[in-house]
SETOR-195575 format. One record per residue: residue number from 0; residue in one letter; x, y, z of N, C-alpha, C in turn. Coordinates in Angstrom, 1 decimal. Example, Ala and Ser with C-alpha at 12.3 -4.5 7.8 and 13.67 -1.06 7.14 Angstrom:
2
{pt 0, 'a', {13.2, -5.7, 7.8}, {12.3, -4.5, 7.8}, {13.2, -3.3, 7.8}} {pt 1, 's', {12.8, -2.2, 7.1}, {13.7, -1.1, 7.1}, {12.9, 0.0, 7.9}} 
//
This chain:
207
{pt 0, 'x', {0.8, -1.2, 0.0}, {0.0, 0.0, 0.0}, {0.9, 1.2, 0.0}} {pt 1, 'x', {0.6, 2.2, -0.9}, {1.3, 3.4, -0.9}, {1.0, 4.2, 0.3}} {pt 2, 'x', {2.0, 5.1, 0.7}, {1.7, 6.0, 1.8}, {1.7, 7.4, 1.3}} {pt 3, 'x', {1.5, 8.4, 2.2}, {1.3, 9.7, 1.8}, {2.4, 10.4, 1.0}} {pt 4, 'x', {3.6, 9.8, 1.0}, {4.8, 10.4, 0.3}, {4.6, 10.3, -1.2}} {pt 5, 'x', {3.7, 9.3, -1.6}, {3.5, 9.1, -3.0}, {2.4, 10.0, -3.6}} {pt 6, 'x', {1.7, 10.6, -2.8}, {0.5, 11.4, -3.3}, {1.0, 12.6, -4.2}} {pt 7, 'x', {2.0, 13.4, -3.8}, {2.4, 14.5, -4.7}, {2.8, 13.9, -6.1}} {pt 8, 'x', {3.5, 12.8, -6.2}, {3.9, 12.3, -7.4}, {2.8, 11.8, -8.3}} {pt 9, 'x', {1.8, 11.2, -7.7}, {0.7, 10.8, -8.4}, {-0.1, 11.9, -8.9}} {pt 10, 'x', {-0.3, 13.0, -8.1}, {-1.0, 14.1, -8.6}, {-0.3, 14.8, -9.7}} {pt 11, 'x', {1.0, 14.8, -9.6}, {1.8, 15.4, -10.7}, {1.6, 14.6, -12.0}} {pt 12, 'x', {1.6, 13.3, -11.9}, {1.3, 12.5, -13.1}, {0.0, 12.8, -13.7}} {pt 13, 'x', {-1.0, 13.0, -12.8}, {-2.3, 13.3, -13.3}, {-2.4, 14.5, -14.1}} {pt 14, 'x', {-1.6, 15.5, -13.7}, {-1.7, 16.8, -14.4}, {-0.7, 16.9, -15.5}} {pt 15, 'x', {0.3, 16.1, -15.5}, {1.4, 16.3, -16.6}, {1.2, 15.3, -17.7}} {pt 16, 'x', {0.3, 14.3, -17.6}, {0.1, 13.4, -18.7}, {1.4, 12.5, -18.9}} {pt 17, 'x', {1.9, 12.0, -17.8}, {3.2, 11.3, -17.9}, {3.0, 9.8, -18.1}} {pt 18, 'x', {1.9, 9.4, -18.7}, {1.6, 8.0, -19.0}, {0.6, 7.4, -18.1}} {pt 19, 'x', {0.2, 8.0, -17.0}, {-0.8, 7.5, -16.1}, {-2.1, 8.2, -16.4}} {pt 20, 'x', {-3.2, 7.5, -16.8}, {-4.4, 8.2, -17.1}, {-4.8, 9.2, -16.0}} {pt 21, 'x', {-5.3, 10.3, -16.3}, {-5.7, 11.3, -15.3}, {-6.6, 10.8, -14.2}} {pt 22, 'x', {-7.7, 10.2, -14.7}, {-8.7, 9.8, -13.6}, {-8.1, 8.8, -12.7}} {pt 23, 'x', {-7.3, 7.8, -13.3}, {-6.7, 6.8, -12.4}, {-5.8, 7.4, -11.4}} {pt 24, 'x', {-4.9, 8.3, -11.8}, {-3.9, 8.9, -10.9}, {-4.6, 9.7, -9.8}} {pt 25, 'x', {-5.5, 10.5, -10.2}, {-6.2, 11.3, -9.2}, {-6.9, 10.5, -8.2}} {pt 26, 'x', {-7.6, 9.4, -8.7}, {-8.4, 8.6, -7.8}, {-7.5, 7.8, -6.9}} {pt 27, 'x', {-6.4, 7.2, -7.4}, {-5.6, 6.4, -6.5}, {-4.8, 7.3, -5.5}} {pt 28, 'x', {-4.5, 8.6, -6.0}, {-3.9, 9.5, -5.0}, {-4.9, 9.8, -3.9}} {pt 29, 'x', {-6.1, 9.9, -4.3}, {-7.2, 10.2, -3.2}, {-7.2, 9.0, -2.2}} {pt 30, 'x', {-7.2, 7.8, -2.8}, {-7.3, 6.6, -1.9}, {-6.1, 6.6, -1.0}} {pt 31, 'x', {-4.9, 6.9, -1.5}, {-3.7, 6.9, -0.7}, {-3.8, 8.0, 0.4}} {pt 32, 'x', {-4.2, 9.2, 0.0}, {-4.3, 10.2, 1.0}, {-5.2, 9.9, 2.1}} {pt 33, 'x', {-6.2, 9.1, 1.8}, {-7.2, 8.7, 2.9}, {-6.7, 7.5, 3.6}} {pt 34, 'x', {-5.6, 7.0, 3.2}, {-5.0, 5.8, 3.8}, {-6.0, 4.6, 3.8}} {pt 35, 'x', {-6.6, 4.4, 2.6}, {-7.5, 3.3, 2.5}, {-6.8, 2.1, 1.9}} {pt 36, 'x', {-7.2, 0.9, 2.4}, {-6.7, -0.3, 1.8}, {-7.9, -1.1, 1.2}} {pt 37, 'x', {-7.6, -2.1, 0.3}, {-8.7, -2.7, -0.4}, {-9.7, -3.4, 0.6}} {pt 38, 'x', {-9.1, -3.9, 1.7}, {-10.1, -4.6, 2.6}, {-11.0, -3.6, 3.2}} {pt 39, 'x', {-10.5, -2.4, 3.6}, {-11.4, -1.3, 4.1}, {-12.4, -0.9, 3.1}} {pt 40, 'x', {-12.0, -0.8, 1.8}, {-12.9, -0.4, 0.8}, {-14.0, -1.5, 0.6}} {pt 41, 'x', {-13.7, -2.7, 0.7}, {-14.7, -3.8, 0.6}, {-15.7, -3.6, 1.7}} {pt 42, 'x', {-15.2, -3.5, 3.0}, {-16.2, -3.4, 4.1}, {-17.0, -2.1, 4.0}} {pt 43, 'x', {-16.5, -1.1, 3.3}, {-17.3, 0.1, 3.1}, {-18.5, 0.0, 2.2}} {pt 44, 'x', {-18.4, -0.9, 1.2}, {-19.5, -0.9, 0.2}, {-20.2, -2.2, 0.1}} {pt 45, 'x', {-19.7, -3.2, 0.8}, {-20.4, -4.5, 0.8}, {-21.2, -4.6, 2.1}} {pt 46, 'x', {-22.5, -4.7, 2.0}, {-23.3, -4.9, 3.1}, {-24.2, -6.2, 2.9}} {pt 47, 'x', {-23.9, -7.2, 3.7}, {-24.6, -8.5, 3.5}, {-25.8, -8.5, 4.4}} {pt 48, 'x', {-26.8, -9.2, 3.9}, {-28.1, -9.2, 4.7}, {-28.0, -10.2, 5.9}} {pt 49, 'x', {-29.0, -10.0, 6.8}, {-29.0, -10.9, 7.9}, {-29.2, -12.4, 7.5}} {pt 50, 'x', {-29.8, -12.6, 6.4}, {-30.0, -13.9, 5.9}, {-28.7, -14.6, 5.6}} {pt 51, 'x', {-27.7, -13.9, 5.3}, {-26.4, -14.5, 5.0}, {-25.9, -15.1, 6.3}} {pt 52, 'x', {-25.9, -14.4, 7.4}, {-25.5, -14.9, 8.7}, {-26.3, -16.1, 9.1}} {pt 53, 'x', {-27.6, -16.0, 8.9}, {-28.4, -17.2, 9.3}, {-28.1, -18.4, 8.4}} {pt 54, 'x', {-27.9, -18.2, 7.1}, {-27.7, -19.3, 6.2}, {-26.4, -20.0, 6.4}} {pt 55, 'x', {-25.4, -19.2, 6.7}, {-24.0, -19.8, 7.0}, {-24.1, -20.6, 8.3}} {pt 56, 'x', {-24.8, -20.1, 9.3}, {-24.9, -20.8, 10.6}, {-25.7, -22.1, 10.4}} {pt 57, 'x', {-26.8, -22.0, 9.6}, {-27.6, -23.2, 9.4}, {-26.8, -24.3, 8.7}} {pt 58, 'x', {-26.0, -23.9, 7.7}, {-25.2, -24.9, 6.9}, {-24.2, -25.5, 7.8}} {pt 59, 'x', {-23.6, -24.7, 8.7}, {-22.6, -25.2, 9.6}, {-23.2, -26.2, 10.6}} {pt 60, 'x', {-24.4, -25.9, 11.1}, {-25.1, -26.8, 12.1}, {-25.4, -28.1, 11.3}} {pt 61, 'x', {-26.0, -28.0, 10.2}, {-26.4, -29.2, 9.4}, {-25.2, -30.1, 9.1}} {pt 62, 'x', {-24.1, -29.5, 9.0}, {-22.9, -30.3, 8.6}, {-22.5, -31.2, 9.7}} {pt 63, 'x', {-22.9, -31.0, 10.9}, {-22.5, -31.9, 12.0}, {-23.6, -33.0, 12.3}} {pt 64, 'x', {-24.7, -33.0, 11.6}, {-25.7, -34.0, 11.8}, {-25.3, -35.4, 11.5}} {pt 65, 'x', {-25.8, -36.4, 12.1}, {-25.5, -37.8, 11.7}, {-26.0, -38.0, 10.2}} {pt 66, 'x', {-25.5, -39.0, 9.5}, {-26.0, -39.2, 8.2}, {-27.5, -39.5, 8.1}} {pt 67, 'x', {-28.1, -38.9, 7.1}, {-29.5, -39.0, 6.8}, {-30.4, -38.3, 7.9}} {pt 68, 'x', {-29.8, -37.6, 8.8}, {-30.6, -36.8, 9.8}, {-31.0, -35.5, 9.1}} {pt 69, 'x', {-32.1, -34.9, 9.6}, {-32.5, -33.6, 9.1}, {-33.2, -32.8, 10.3}} {pt 70, 'x', {-33.2, -31.5, 10.1}, {-33.9, -30.6, 11.1}, {-34.9, -29.8, 10.5}} {pt 71, 'x', {-36.1, -29.7, 11.0}, {-37.2, -28.8, 10.5}, {-36.8, -27.4, 10.6}} {pt 72, 'x', {-37.4, -26.5, 9.8}, {-37.1, -25.1, 9.8}, {-37.4, -24.5, 11.2}} {pt 73, 'x', {-38.4, -25.0, 11.9}, {-38.7, -24.5, 13.2}, {-37.6, -24.8, 14.2}} {pt 74, 'x', {-37.0, -26.0, 14.1}, {-35.9, -26.3, 15.0}, {-34.7, -25.5, 14.7}} {pt 75, 'x', {-34.4, -25.3, 13.4}, {-33.3, -24.5, 13.0}, {-33.4, -23.1, 13.6}} {pt 76, 'x', {-34.6, -22.5, 13.5}, {-34.9, -21.2, 14.0}, {-34.7, -21.1, 15.5}} {pt 77, 'x', {-35.2, -22.2, 16.2}, {-35.1, -22.3, 17.6}, {-33.6, -22.3, 18.1}} {pt 78, 'x', {-32.8, -23.1, 17.4}, {-31.4, -23.2, 17.8}, {-30.7, -21.8, 17.6}} {pt 79, 'x', {-31.0, -21.1, 16.6}, {-30.3, -19.8, 16.3}, {-31.0, -18.6, 16.9}} {pt 80, 'x', {-32.2, -18.8, 17.4}, {-32.9, -17.7, 18.0}, {-33.4, -16.6, 17.0}} {pt 81, 'x', {-33.8, -17.1, 15.9}, {-34.3, -16.2, 14.8}, {-35.7, -16.5, 14.4}} {pt 82, 'x', {-36.4, -15.5, 13.8}, {-37.8, -15.8, 13.4}, {-38.0, -16.9, 12.4}} {pt 83, 'x', {-38.8, -17.9, 12.7}, {-38.9, -19.0, 11.8}, {-39.4, -18.7, 10.4}} {pt 84, 'x', {-40.4, -17.7, 10.3}, {-40.9, -17.3, 9.0}, {-39.9, -16.8, 8.1}} {pt 85, 'x', {-39.0, -15.9, 8.7}, {-38.0, -15.3, 7.8}, {-36.9, -16.3, 7.5}} {pt 86, 'x', {-36.6, -17.1, 8.4}, {-35.6, -18.2, 8.1}, {-36.0, -19.1, 7.0}} {pt 87, 'x', {-37.3, -19.4, 7.1}, {-37.9, -20.4, 6.1}, {-37.6, -19.9, 4.6}} {pt 88, 'x', {-37.7, -18.6, 4.5}, {-37.5, -18.0, 3.1}, {-36.1, -18.2, 2.7}} {pt 89, 'x', {-35.1, -18.1, 3.6}, {-33.7, -18.3, 3.2}, {-33.4, -19.8, 3.0}} {pt 90, 'x', {-34.1, -20.6, 3.8}, {-33.9, -22.1, 3.6}, {-34.4, -22.5, 2.2}} {pt 91, 'x', {-35.4, -21.9, 1.8}, {-35.9, -22.2, 0.4}, {-35.0, -21.8, -0.6}} {pt 92, 'x', {-34.3, -20.6, -0.4}, {-33.4, -20.1, -1.4}, {-32.1, -21.0, -1.4}} {pt 93, 'x', {-31.7, -21.5, -0.3}, {-30.6, -22.4, -0.2}, {-30.9, -23.8, -0.9}} {pt 94, 'x', {-32.2, -24.2, -0.8}, {-32.6, -25.4, -1.4}, {-32.6, -25.2, -2.9}} {pt 95, 'x', {-33.1, -24.1, -3.4}, {-33.1, -23.9, -4.8}, {-31.7, -23.8, -5.4}} {pt 96, 'x', {-30.8, -23.4, -4.6}, {-29.4, -23.3, -5.1}, {-28.7, -24.7, -5.0}} {pt 97, 'x', {-29.3, -25.7, -4.5}, {-28.7, -27.0, -4.3}, {-27.7, -27.1, -3.2}} {pt 98, 'x', {-27.9, -26.3, -2.2}, {-27.1, -26.3, -1.0}, {-27.7, -27.2, 0.1}} {pt 99, 'x', {-29.0, -27.0, 0.2}, {-29.8, -27.8, 1.2}, {-30.8, -28.6, 0.4}} {pt 100, 'x', {-31.3, -29.7, 1.0}, {-32.4, -30.4, 0.4}, {-33.5, -30.7, 1.5}} {pt 101, 'x', {-34.7, -30.7, 1.1}, {-35.8, -30.8, 2.0}, {-36.2, -32.3, 2.0}} {pt 102, 'x', {-36.4, -32.8, 3.2}, {-36.8, -34.2, 3.4}, {-38.2, -34.3, 4.0}} {pt 103, 'x', {-39.1, -35.0, 3.4}, {-40.4, -35.1, 3.8}, {-40.6, -36.2, 4.9}} {pt 104, 'x', {-41.7, -36.2, 5.6}, {-42.0, -37.2, 6.5}, {-41.8, -36.8, 8.0}} {pt 105, 'x', {-42.1, -37.8, 8.9}, {-42.0, -37.5, 10.3}, {-40.6, -37.1, 10.7}} {pt 106, 'x', {-39.6, -37.6, 10.1}, {-38.3, -37.2, 10.4}, {-37.7, -36.2, 9.4}} {pt 107, 'x', {-38.6, -35.5, 8.8}, {-38.2, -34.6, 7.7}, {-37.6, -33.3, 8.2}} {pt 108, 'x', {-37.2, -32.5, 7.3}, {-36.6, -31.2, 7.6}, {-35.6, -30.9, 6.5}} {pt 109, 'x', {-34.6, -30.2, 6.9}, {-33.5, -29.8, 6.0}, {-32.2, -30.5, 6.3}} {pt 110, 'x', {-31.4, -30.8, 5.3}, {-30.1, -31.3, 5.5}, {-29.2, -30.8, 4.3}} {pt 111, 'x', {-27.9, -31.0, 4.4}, {-27.1, -30.5, 3.3}, {-27.3, -31.4, 2.1}} {pt 112, 'x', {-27.3, -30.8, 0.9}, {-27.5, -31.5, -0.3}, {-26.3, -32.1, -0.9}} {pt 113, 'x', {-25.1, -31.7, -0.4}, {-23.8, -32.3, -0.8}, {-22.9, -32.1, 0.4}} {pt 114, 'x', {-21.7, -32.8, 0.3}, {-20.8, -32.7, 1.5}, {-20.4, -31.3, 1.8}} {pt 115, 'x', {-20.1, -31.1, 3.1}, {-19.8, -29.7, 3.6}, {-18.5, -29.2, 2.9}} {pt 116, 'x', {-17.6, -30.1, 2.6}, {-16.4, -29.7, 1.9}, {-16.6, -29.2, 0.5}} {pt 117, 'x', {-17.8, -29.4, 0.0}, {-18.1, -29.0, -1.4}, {-19.0, -27.8, -1.4}} {pt 118, 'x', {-19.2, -27.2, -0.3}, {-20.1, -26.0, -0.2}, {-19.2, -24.9, 0.3}} {pt 119, 'x', {-19.1, -23.8, -0.4}, {-18.3, -22.7, 0.0}, {-19.2, -21.6, 0.7}} {pt 120, 'x', {-18.6, -20.7, 1.4}, {-19.3, -19.6, 2.0}, {-19.9, -18.8, 0.9}} {pt 121, 'x', {-19.1, -18.6, -0.2}, {-19.7, -17.8, -1.3}, {-20.9, -18.5, -1.9}} {pt 122, 'x', {-21.0, -19.8, -1.9}, {-22.2, -20.5, -2.4}, {-23.4, -20.0, -1.6}} {pt 123, 'x', {-23.2, -19.9, -0.3}, {-24.3, -19.5, 0.6}, {-24.7, -18.1, 0.3}} {pt 124, 'x', {-23.7, -17.2, 0.2}, {-23.9, -15.8, 0.0}, {-24.7, -15.6, -1.3}} {pt 125, 'x', {-24.2, -16.2, -2.3}, {-24.9, -15.9, -3.6}, {-26.2, -16.6, -3.7}} {pt 126, 'x', {-26.5, -17.7, -3.0}, {-27.8, -18.3, -3.0}, {-28.8, -17.4, -2.4}} {pt 127, 'x', {-28.4, -16.6, -1.4}, {-29.3, -15.7, -0.6}, {-29.4, -14.3, -1.2}} {pt 128, 'x', {-28.2, -13.8, -1.5}, {-28.2, -12.4, -1.9}, {-28.0, -12.2, -3.4}} {pt 129, 'x', {-27.8, -13.3, -4.2}, {-27.6, -13.2, -5.6}, {-26.1, -13.0, -6.0}} {pt 130, 'x', {-25.9, -12.9, -7.3}, {-24.5, -12.8, -7.8}, {-24.2, -11.4, -8.4}} {pt 131, 'x', {-25.1, -10.5, -8.3}, {-24.9, -9.2, -8.8}, {-23.7, -8.5, -8.0}} {pt 132, 'x', {-22.9, -7.7, -8.7}, {-21.8, -7.0, -8.0}, {-22.4, -6.0, -7.0}} {pt 133, 'x', {-21.7, -5.8, -6.0}, {-22.2, -4.9, -4.9}, {-22.2, -3.4, -5.4}} {pt 134, 'x', {-21.4, -3.1, -6.4}, {-21.3, -1.7, -6.9}, {-21.7, -1.6, -8.3}} {pt 135, 'x', {-22.5, -0.6, -8.7}, {-22.9, -0.4, -10.1}, {-22.5, 1.0, -10.5}} {pt 136, 'x', {-21.7, 1.0, -11.6}, {-21.2, 2.3, -12.1}, {-22.3, 2.9, -13.0}} {pt 137, 'x', {-22.7, 4.2, -12.8}, {-23.6, 4.8, -13.7}, {-23.0, 5.9, -14.5}} {pt 138, 'x', {-21.6, 5.8, -14.6}, {-20.9, 6.7, -15.5}, {-21.2, 8.2, -15.2}} {pt 139, 'x', {-21.2, 8.6, -13.9}, {-21.5, 10.0, -13.7}, {-20.4, 10.9, -14.0}} {pt 140, 'x', {-19.2, 10.3, -14.3}, {-18.1, 11.1, -14.7}, {-18.4, 11.8, -16.0}} {pt 141, 'x', {-19.4, 11.4, -16.8}, {-19.7, 11.9, -18.1}, {-20.8, 13.0, -17.9}} {pt 142, 'x', {-21.1, 13.4, -16.7}, {-22.1, 14.4, -16.4}, {-21.5, 15.7, -15.9}} {pt 143, 'x', {-22.3, 16.7, -15.8}, {-21.8, 17.9, -15.2}, {-20.9, 18.8, -16.1}} {pt 144, 'x', {-20.3, 19.8, -15.5}, {-19.5, 20.8, -16.3}, {-18.2, 20.2, -16.8}} {pt 145, 'x', {-17.7, 19.1, -16.3}, {-16.5, 18.6, -16.8}, {-16.7, 17.5, -17.8}} {pt 146, 'x', {-17.9, 17.2, -18.1}, {-18.2, 16.1, -19.0}, {-17.6, 16.3, -20.4}} {pt 147, 'x', {-17.2, 15.2, -21.0}, {-16.6, 15.2, -22.3}, {-17.3, 14.2, -23.2}} {pt 148, 'x', {-17.1, 14.2, -24.5}, {-17.7, 13.2, -25.4}, {-17.3, 11.8, -25.0}} {pt 149, 'x', {-18.1, 10.8, -25.3}, {-17.8, 9.4, -24.9}, {-16.4, 9.0, -25.4}} {pt 150, 'x', {-16.0, 9.5, -26.5}, {-14.7, 9.1, -27.1}, {-13.5, 9.6, -26.2}} {pt 151, 'x', {-13.7, 10.5, -25.3}, {-12.7, 11.0, -24.4}, {-12.4, 10.0, -23.3}} {pt 152, 'x', {-13.2, 9.0, -23.2}, {-13.1, 8.0, -22.0}, {-12.8, 6.6, -22.6}} {pt 153, 'x', {-11.6, 6.4, -23.1}, {-11.3, 5.1, -23.7}, {-11.2, 3.9, -22.7}} {pt 154, 'x', {-11.0, 4.3, -21.4}, {-10.8, 3.3, -20.4}, {-12.1, 3.3, -19.5}} {pt 155, 'x', {-12.4, 2.1, -18.9}, {-13.5, 2.1, -17.9}, {-13.2, 3.0, -16.8}} {pt 156, 'x', {-14.2, 3.5, -16.1}, {-14.0, 4.4, -15.0}, {-13.1, 3.8, -13.9}} {pt 157, 'x', {-12.1, 4.6, -13.4}, {-11.2, 4.2, -12.5}, {-11.9, 3.7, -11.2}} {pt 158, 'x', {-12.9, 4.4, -10.8}, {-13.7, 4.0, -9.6}, {-14.3, 2.7, -9.8}} {pt 159, 'x', {-14.9, 2.5, -11.0}, {-15.5, 1.2, -11.3}, {-14.5, 0.1, -11.3}} {pt 160, 'x', {-13.3, 0.3, -11.8}, {-12.3, -0.7, -11.8}, {-11.8, -1.1, -10.4}} {pt 161, 'x', {-11.7, -0.1, -9.5}, {-11.3, -0.4, -8.1}, {-12.4, -1.1, -7.4}} {pt 162, 'x', {-13.6, -0.7, -7.6}, {-14.7, -1.4, -6.9}, {-14.9, -2.8, -7.4}} {pt 163, 'x', {-14.7, -3.0, -8.7}, {-14.7, -4.4, -9.3}, {-13.6, -5.3, -8.8}} {pt 164, 'x', {-12.4, -4.7, -8.6}, {-11.3, -5.4, -8.0}, {-11.7, -5.8, -6.6}} {pt 165, 'x', {-12.2, -4.9, -5.8}, {-12.6, -5.2, -4.4}, {-13.7, -6.3, -4.4}} {pt 166, 'x', {-14.6, -6.3, -5.3}, {-15.7, -7.3, -5.4}, {-15.1, -8.7, -5.7}} {pt 167, 'x', {-14.1, -8.7, -6.6}, {-13.4, -9.9, -6.9}, {-12.7, -10.5, -5.7}} {pt 168, 'x', {-12.0, -9.6, -5.0}, {-11.2, -10.0, -3.8}, {-12.1, -10.7, -2.7}} {pt 169, 'x', {-13.2, -10.0, -2.4}, {-13.9, -10.5, -1.3}, {-14.7, -11.8, -1.7}} {pt 170, 'x', {-15.1, -11.9, -2.9}, {-15.7, -13.1, -3.4}, {-14.7, -14.3, -3.4}} {pt 171, 'x', {-13.5, -14.0, -3.9}, {-12.5, -15.0, -3.9}, {-12.2, -15.5, -2.5}} {pt 172, 'x', {-12.2, -14.6, -1.5}, {-11.9, -15.0, -0.1}, {-13.0, -15.9, 0.4}} {pt 173, 'x', {-14.3, -15.6, 0.1}, {-15.4, -16.4, 0.6}, {-15.4, -17.8, -0.2}} {pt 174, 'x', {-15.0, -17.8, -1.4}, {-14.9, -19.0, -2.2}, {-13.8, -20.0, -1.7}} {pt 175, 'x', {-12.9, -19.4, -1.0}, {-11.8, -20.3, -0.5}, {-12.1, -21.0, 0.9}} {pt 176, 'x', {-13.2, -20.6, 1.4}, {-13.6, -21.2, 2.7}, {-14.9, -22.1, 2.6}} {pt 177, 'x', {-14.8, -23.3, 3.0}, {-15.9, -24.2, 2.9}, {-16.7, -24.3, 4.2}} {pt 178, 'x', {-17.9, -24.9, 4.2}, {-18.6, -25.1, 5.4}, {-17.8, -26.1, 6.3}} {pt 179, 'x', {-17.1, -27.1, 5.7}, {-16.3, -28.0, 6.5}, {-15.2, -27.2, 7.2}} {pt 180, 'x', {-14.7, -26.2, 6.6}, {-13.6, -25.4, 7.3}, {-14.3, -24.7, 8.5}} {pt 181, 'x', {-15.5, -24.2, 8.3}, {-16.2, -23.5, 9.4}, {-16.4, -24.4, 10.6}} {pt 182, 'x', {-16.8, -25.6, 10.2}, {-17.1, -26.6, 11.3}, {-15.8, -26.8, 12.1}} {pt 183, 'x', {-14.7, -27.0, 11.5}, {-13.4, -27.2, 12.2}, {-13.1, -25.9, 13.0}} {pt 184, 'x', {-13.3, -24.7, 12.5}, {-13.1, -23.5, 13.2}, {-13.9, -23.4, 14.5}} {pt 185, 'x', {-15.2, -23.7, 14.3}, {-16.2, -23.6, 15.4}, {-15.8, -24.6, 16.5}} {pt 186, 'x', {-15.4, -25.8, 16.1}, {-15.0, -26.8, 17.1}, {-13.8, -26.3, 17.9}} {pt 187, 'x', {-12.9, -25.5, 17.3}, {-11.7, -25.0, 18.0}, {-12.0, -23.7, 18.9}} {pt 188, 'x', {-12.9, -22.9, 18.3}, {-13.1, -21.5, 18.9}, {-14.3, -21.4, 19.9}} {pt 189, 'x', {-15.3, -22.2, 19.7}, {-16.5, -22.1, 20.5}, {-16.2, -22.5, 22.0}} {pt 190, 'x', {-17.0, -21.8, 22.9}, {-16.8, -22.2, 24.3}, {-17.2, -23.7, 24.5}} {pt 191, 'x', {-16.4, -24.4, 25.2}, {-16.7, -25.9, 25.5}, {-18.1, -26.1, 26.0}} {pt 192, 'x', {-18.6, -25.2, 26.9}, {-19.9, -25.4, 27.5}, {-21.0, -25.2, 26.4}} {pt 193, 'x', {-20.7, -24.3, 25.5}, {-21.7, -24.1, 24.4}, {-21.7, -25.3, 23.5}} {pt 194, 'x', {-20.6, -25.9, 23.2}, {-20.6, -27.1, 22.4}, {-21.3, -28.3, 23.0}} {pt 195, 'x', {-21.1, -28.4, 24.3}, {-21.8, -29.5, 25.1}, {-23.3, -29.2, 25.1}} {pt 196, 'x', {-23.7, -28.0, 25.3}, {-25.2, -27.7, 25.3}, {-25.8, -27.9, 23.9}} {pt 197, 'x', {-25.0, -27.5, 22.9}, {-25.5, -27.8, 21.5}, {-25.7, -29.2, 21.2}} {pt 198, 'x', {-24.7, -30.0, 21.7}, {-24.8, -31.5, 21.4}, {-26.0, -32.1, 22.2}} {pt 199, 'x', {-26.2, -31.7, 23.4}, {-27.4, -32.2, 24.2}, {-28.7, -31.8, 23.5}} {pt 200, 'x', {-28.7, -30.6, 23.0}, {-29.9, -30.1, 22.3}, {-30.2, -31.0, 21.0}} {pt 201, 'x', {-29.2, -31.3, 20.3}, {-29.3, -32.1, 19.1}, {-29.8, -33.5, 19.5}} {pt 202, 'x', {-29.3, -34.1, 20.6}, {-29.7, -35.4, 21.0}, {-31.2, -35.4, 21.4}} {pt 203, 'x', {-31.7, -34.3, 21.9}, {-33.1, -34.2, 22.3}, {-34.0, -34.1, 21.2}} {pt 204, 'x', {-33.6, -33.3, 20.1}, {-34.6, -33.0, 19.1}, {-34.5, -33.9, 17.9}} {pt 205, 'x', {-33.4, -34.6, 17.7}, {-33.3, -35.6, 16.6}, {-34.1, -36.8, 16.9}} {pt 206, 'x', {-34.8, -37.3, 16.0}, {-35.6, -38.6, 16.2}, {-34.7, -39.8, 16.5}} 
//
């Protein structure tokens, strides 16, 4: 990451036409001056819904069930302390995406549709929130008193490129983590008493 010492040089490049496109140089100089890093940029414009948290937790819980076991939506909502009606909507989305499958009958409910090691966190995110980029460029650089003809903008907007890069980075990060990875992490990080209580709860509610 560049620090403030590079800002004057970047601004000079922006005004002198030294091979760095003007909008790129000014924008990256601005980011540098604000001491922003890509990770902070991501957290600034990516806002995930509550359903993402619920969906990832549900997938992690279902990953530890015995083979062929399933939990109804009401039980999943009970375990996580969330409204059953709202959770049901997200469970349906996860089912449509092939992450969960619904089992009918007295022992019915939801279970993972494929092994936890084959389900990434990004799979859950995109099943619930969709695959559209978090940022949409409306080309406002072509508006107002500084606007120029379209031919004056041979490159995509610098802001759009930075946002697209950030989007790619955070999606790649979530794609690298599976539900099986989360299960291992929870087993290491969760309070032992909580793990014991959760195991007892599962023993009570599973047929």
